[in-house]
C-alpha positions in Angstrom: 61.6 9.2 30.1 59.0 11.7 31.0 58.6 12.1 27.2 58.2 8.5 26.5 55.3 8.6 29.3 53.5 11.2 27.8 53.7 9.7 24.0 52.6 6.4 25.9 49.6 8.3 27.4 48.9 9.7 24.1 48.8 6.7 22.7 46.5 4.8 25.1 44.2 7.7 24.8 44.1 7.5 21.0 43.7 3.6 21.3 40.6 4.5 23.6 39.0 6.8 21.4 39.4 4.5 18.3 37.8 1.7 20.4 35.0 3.6 21.6 34.0 4.9 17.8 34.7 0.9 16.5 31.8 0.1 19.3 29.7 2.8 18.2 29.7 1.6 14.5 29.2 -2.0 15.1 27.0 -2.5 18.0 27.2 -6.2 18.2 25.4 -6.2 21.6 24.1 -3.1 23.0 21.9 -1.8 25.4 19.3 0.6 24.8 20.0 2.8 28.1 17.1 5.6 26.8 14.3 3.0 27.1 13.9 2.4 31.1 13.5 -1.5 31.7 14.0 -2.4 28.5 17.3 -3.8 27.0 17.8 -4.0 23.2 20.8 -6.3 21.9 21.9 -7.1 18.5 23.1 -10.3 17.0 25.2 -9.0 13.9 25.4 -12.4 12.3 21.5 -12.8 12.4 20.8 -9.8 11.7 18.5 -10.0 14.7 17.3 -7.1 17.1 16.1 -9.0 20.5 14.0 -6.6 23.1 13.8 -8.3 26.8 13.0 -6.8 30.1 9.7 -4.9 30.9 8.3 -1.8 29.3 7.9 0.0 26.1 9.8 0.1 22.8 10.5 3.3 21.7 11.7 5.0 18.5 14.9 5.9 20.4 18.1 7.0 18.0 19.8 3.7 19.3 16.9 1.7 17.9 16.7 4.3 14.1 20.4 3.2 14.1 19.8 -0.2 13.1 17.1 1.0 10.4 19.2 -0.8 7.5 20.6 -3.4 9.0 18.1 -5.4 11.1 16.1 -8.3 9.1 14.4 -9.8 12.3 12.6 -9.1 15.3 11.8 -10.7 18.8 10.1 -9.0 21.5 10.4 -11.3 24.5 7.7 -11.8 27.6 8.2 -8.5 29.6 7.8 -6.0 26.3 4.1 -5.2 26.2 4.0 -2.3 24.2 5.6 -1.0 20.7 5.4 2.7 20.4 4.6 5.0 17.8 7.1 5.0 14.6 9.1 2.4 16.5 10.1 0.9 12.9 8.8 3.3 10.8 10.2 2.5 7.4 12.6 -0.2 8.5 12.8 -1.8 4.7 15.1 -4.5 5.4 13.1 -5.9 8.2 11.5 -9.4 7.1 10.2 -11.0 10.6 8.7 -10.0 13.5 7.8 -12.5 16.6 5.9 -11.0 19.7 5.4 -13.0 22.8 3.1 -10.8 25.2 2.5 -7.3 23.1 -0.9 -6.3 24.2 -0.3 -2.8 22.0 1.1 -1.7 18.8 1.0 1.9 18.4 0.4 4.3 15.7 3.1 3.6 12.3 4.8 0.7 14.4 5.8 -1.1 11.4 4.4 1.5 8.8 5.9 0.8 5.1 8.1 -2.5 6.3 8.1 -3.2 2.8 10.2 -6.4 3.1 8.2 -7.6 5.7 7.3 -11.1 5.3 6.2 -13.2 8.7 4.3 -11.4 11.4 3.4 -14.0 14.8 1.6 -11.5 16.8 1.6 -13.3 20.0 -1.4 -14.4 22.1 -2.2 -11.1 24.1 -2.4 -8.5 21.4 -5.4 -6.4 22.2 -4.9 -2.9 20.5 -3.5 -2.0 16.7 -3.1 1.6 16.3 -3.9 3.6 13.0 -1.5 2.9 10.0 0.2 0.2 12.1 0.9 -2.0 9.5 -0.1 -0.1 6.3 1.9 -0.5 3.5 3.5 -4.2 4.6 2.7 -5.6 0.9 4.7 -8.6 1.2 3.1 -9.9 4.5 2.0 -13.1 4.8 1.2 -16.2 6.4 0.0 -14.5 9.7 -3.6 -14.5 11.9 -5.0 -12.0 14.0 -5.3 -13.5 17.8 -8.7 -13.5 19.4 -7.9 -11.2 22.0 -7.4 -8.1 19.3 -10.2 -5.7 20.3 -9.2 -2.7 18.3 -7.9 -2.3 14.9 -7.1 1.6 14.0 -7.7 3.7 10.6 -5.5 2.2 8.0 -4.0 -0.3 10.3 -3.7 -3.0 7.6 -4.3 -1.4 4.5 -2.0 -2.8 1.4 -1.3 -6.0 2.7 -1.6 -8.7 -0.2 -2.1 -11.6 1.4 -5.3 -13.0 3.2 -5.1 -12.9 7.0 -9.0 -13.5 7.8 -10.3 -14.4 9.8 -11.3 -11.1 11.8 -10.7 -12.1 15.4 -13.9 -13.1 17.6 -13.4 -10.5 20.5 -13.0 -7.5 18.1 -15.0 -4.5 18.9 -13.8 -1.7 16.7 -12.4 -1.7 13.0 -11.4 1.7 11.8 -11.9 3.7 9.0 -10.1 2.5 5.9 -8.7 -0.4 8.7 -8.2 -3.1 5.8 -8.9 -1.2 2.8 -6.8 -2.1 -0.3 -6.0 -5.6 1.6 -6.7 -9.1 0.6 -8.8 -9.8 3.8 -11.3 -12.8 2.6 -9.4 -13.4 -1.0 -8.9 -16.9 -0.5 -12.6 -17.9 0.4 -14.3 -14.6 -0.4 -16.2 -15.0 2.9 -15.9 -12.6 5.8 -18.0 -12.7 9.0 -18.3 -9.6 11.1 -18.3 -11.1 14.9 -20.9 -10.7 17.3 -18.4 -8.4 19.4 -18.1 -5.6 16.9 -19.7 -2.6 17.7 -17.9 0.2 15.6 -17.4 0.1 12.1 -15.5 3.0 10.2 -16.2 4.2 7.2 -14.2 2.4 3.9 -13.0 0.0 6.3 -13.4 -2.9 3.2 -12.7 -0.6 0.4 -11.4 -2.2 -2.8 -10.8 -5.6 -1.0 -11.8 -9.1 -2.7 -15.1 -9.8 -0.3 -17.9 -11.4 -2.0 -20.3 -12.7 0.5 -20.2 -10.6 3.9 -22.1 -12.0 7.1 -23.0 -9.8 9.8 -23.1 -11.6 13.0 -23.2 -8.3 15.2 -26.4 -7.2 16.5 -25.4 -3.6 16.6 -23.0 -1.5 15.0 -22.8 2.5 15.1 -20.8 4.6 12.7 -17.3 5.5 13.7 -15.8 9.3 13.4 -12.8 9.3 11.6 -9.5 11.4 12.3 -10.8 14.0 9.6 -14.4 14.2 11.3 -16.1 12.1 8.7 -18.8 9.6 9.6 -20.8 7.1 7.9 -23.5 9.6 7.8 -21.2 12.1 5.8 -19.4 9.9 3.6 -19.3 6.6 1.6 -20.2 3.5 3.6 -18.2 0.3 4.4 -17.0 -0.3 0.8 -16.2 3.1 0.1 -17.8 3.1 -3.6 -16.2 -0.2 -4.5 -17.8 -3.2 -3.9 -17.8 -4.9 -7.5 -16.7 -8.2 -6.0 -19.5 -8.0 -3.3 -22.4 -10.6 -4.0 -24.2 -11.5 -0.9 -24.8 -9.7 2.6 -26.1 -11.7 5.3 -27.3 -9.9 8.2 -28.8 -12.6 10.9 -30.3 -10.1 13.7 -33.8 -8.9 12.2 -32.9 -5.5 14.3 -29.8 -4.5 13.1 -29.6 -1.1 12.5 -28.3 -1.2 8.7 -29.1 2.6 8.4 -26.2 3.5 10.5 -23.5 2.0 8.3 -24.9 3.9 5.2 -22.8 6.9 3.7 -24.8 9.8 2.7 -23.1 9.7 -0.7 -23.6 6.0 -1.3 -26.3 4.3 -3.2 -26.3 2.1 0.1 -24.2 0.9 3.0 -22.4 -1.7 0.3 -22.4 0.5 -2.6 -23.7 -2.1 -4.7 -25.7 0.2 -7.7 -23.3 -1.3 -10.4 -23.1 -5.0 -8.6 -25.2 -8.1 -8.4 -25.3 -7.9 -4.6 -28.5 -9.6 -2.7 -28.8 -8.9 0.9 -29.9 -11.7 3.1 -32.1 -11.1 6.3 -35.0 -12.0 8.2 -38.4 -11.5 6.2 -40.4 -8.6 7.6 -37.7 -7.4 9.4 -36.5 -3.5 9.7 -33.4 -4.7 7.8 -35.4 -5.8 4.7 -37.4 -2.3 5.0 -34.7 -0.4 4.7 -32.9 -2.4 1.9 -36.1 -2.3 -0.1 -36.0 1.7 0.3 -32.6 1.8 -1.2 -33.8 -0.4 -3.8 -31.3 -3.5 -2.7 -32.2 -6.9 -4.1 -33.4 -8.8 -0.9 -34.0 -12.5 -0.3 -35.2 -14.4 2.7 -32.7 -15.5 5.3 -33.7 -18.9 5.6 -32.7 -19.4 1.6 -29.0 -19.3 2.5 -28.1 -19.6 6.3 -29.8 -23.1 8.1 -29.2 -24.0 11.4 -26.0 -21.9 11.9 -24.3 -22.7 8.6 -24.0 -20.7 5.6 -25.1 -22.6 2.4 -24.2 -20.4 -0.9 -25.0 -21.0 -4.5 -21.5 -19.9 -5.0 -20.7 -18.0 -8.2 -17.1 -17.8 -8.2 -14.1 -16.2 -10.3 -13.1 -19.4 -12.0 -15.9 -19.2 -14.4 -14.6 -15.6 -15.6 -11.0 -16.7 -15.3 -12.0 -19.5 -17.8 -13.2 -16.6 -20.4 -10.3 -14.4 -19.4 -8.0 -17.7 -20.9 -10.2 -17.7 -23.7 -9.7 -14.1 -24.9 -5.9 -14.5 -24.8 -3.5 -11.7 -24.4 -4.8 -9.5 -21.3 -3.3 -8.0 -18.2 -0.1 -6.2 -19.4 -1.2 -2.8 -18.3 2.3 -1.5 -18.4 2.7 -2.7 -21.8 6.6 -4.1 -21.1 5.7 -8.1 -22.4 5.5 -9.2 -18.8 2.6 -9.5 -16.5 3.3 -9.3 -13.0 2.7 -7.5 -9.8 3.3 -3.9 -11.0 0.2 -4.7 -13.7 -2.0 -5.4 -10.8 -1.2 -2.1 -9.2 -1.6 -0.3 -12.1 -4.9 -1.5 -12.6 -6.0 -1.4 -9.2 -5.1 2.3 -9.3 -7.2 2.6 -12.7 -10.4 1.0 -11.4 -10.2 2.9 -7.8 -9.9 6.0 -9.2 -6.3 6.8 -8.1 -4.9 7.4 -11.6 -6.3 6.9 -15.0 -6.0 4.5 -17.6 -5.2 5.2 -21.4 -7.3 3.2 -24.1 -4.5 0.7 -24.2 -4.5 0.3 -20.9 -8.3 -0.3 -20.3 -8.2 -2.7 -23.1 -5.7 -5.0 -21.3 -7.2 -4.5 -18.2 -10.6 -6.1 -19.4 -9.9 -9.5 -18.6 -13.4 -10.6 -18.7 -14.0 -9.2 -22.3 -17.2 -7.5 -21.3 -16.2 -3.9 -22.0 -15.9 -2.8 -18.8 -12.9 -2.4 -16.5 -13.6 -2.7 -12.5 -12.5 -4.4 -9.3 -13.3 -7.7 -10.8 -10.7 -7.7 -13.5 -8.4 -6.5 -10.6 -9.3 -9.3 -8.6 -8.7 -11.9 -11.4 -5.6 -10.1 -12.6 -4.2 -10.4 -8.8 -5.1 -14.0 -8.4 -3.6 -15.0 -11.8 -0.2 -12.9 -10.6 0.0 -14.5 -7.4 -0.8 -18.1 -7.9 
């Protein structure tokens, strides 16, 4: 009898251990006790993580256990902050929905390459450095007007347009929108009146053709590397091949503050047809002429608070591209796709060298030069 009881005891203990292991490996509904006040629940059927309670979602081991499982994340009303690297490289994540989140910290969603839909809610104020860098498939989202701070490289590498900038935005960090599609759909980007600081290369490698500066005062912003706009490249980081018009509304706008020492002017327009429109006789006009920029009276393009563009679009060039035929296959694999877009962008931005065959395939407007205009044309053709 004693022996039987002993075996029953051993069997029950083993069963408890087995159940414990199973519960750990398949956490259908798990509470993250490492985060005070925050409850994390996982819906296995929907592959969805839901955060409720109150406080900050941190990068805990419990959260990392879902790195290769989760497709959707929902942050309920009491969640106000998403911590550093909380979802860093969650490459199965496709959807996020915020309700009352005020702060997204450094690298919170860095390199979530499959992330498609982003709902930032209506309370977000702070987007930290590298927060969404590399989220190349993100689409269909807007930046709420509550956002005041966008950090270094925060939105870099996002291939879908997400203009306009929030009306309450105050700080744009270095390279915040570098190599992104901001302004791609319309070609126009407005710097709101609220903006006070703009970092170096914040619009490097973008498709902006018309930049409207409503802000009356913008200071340079020092980057993490200690380089500010007085020491390095200006807003477009030497690559402003798409930029055609810069419109400055305030006659006293301190345009000298955003000129990089290594650049021809604040907008790196030496190799473009950029014209700066500003109030006649203003200090802006004086600086621009000093740098050799083309200037024109503001009234010729801005009337009654409305933009009146003599629009020169890429479509004219795309017609010439179609007539030219077999361009765009940078990889040489017989297919023109997003891989070719990336190869061409790296080539024209100086990140990699194009061989003669690649350069010929990349000259989409057949003008003998390969630049950001060609990269833009290829992207628009591939993305439809």
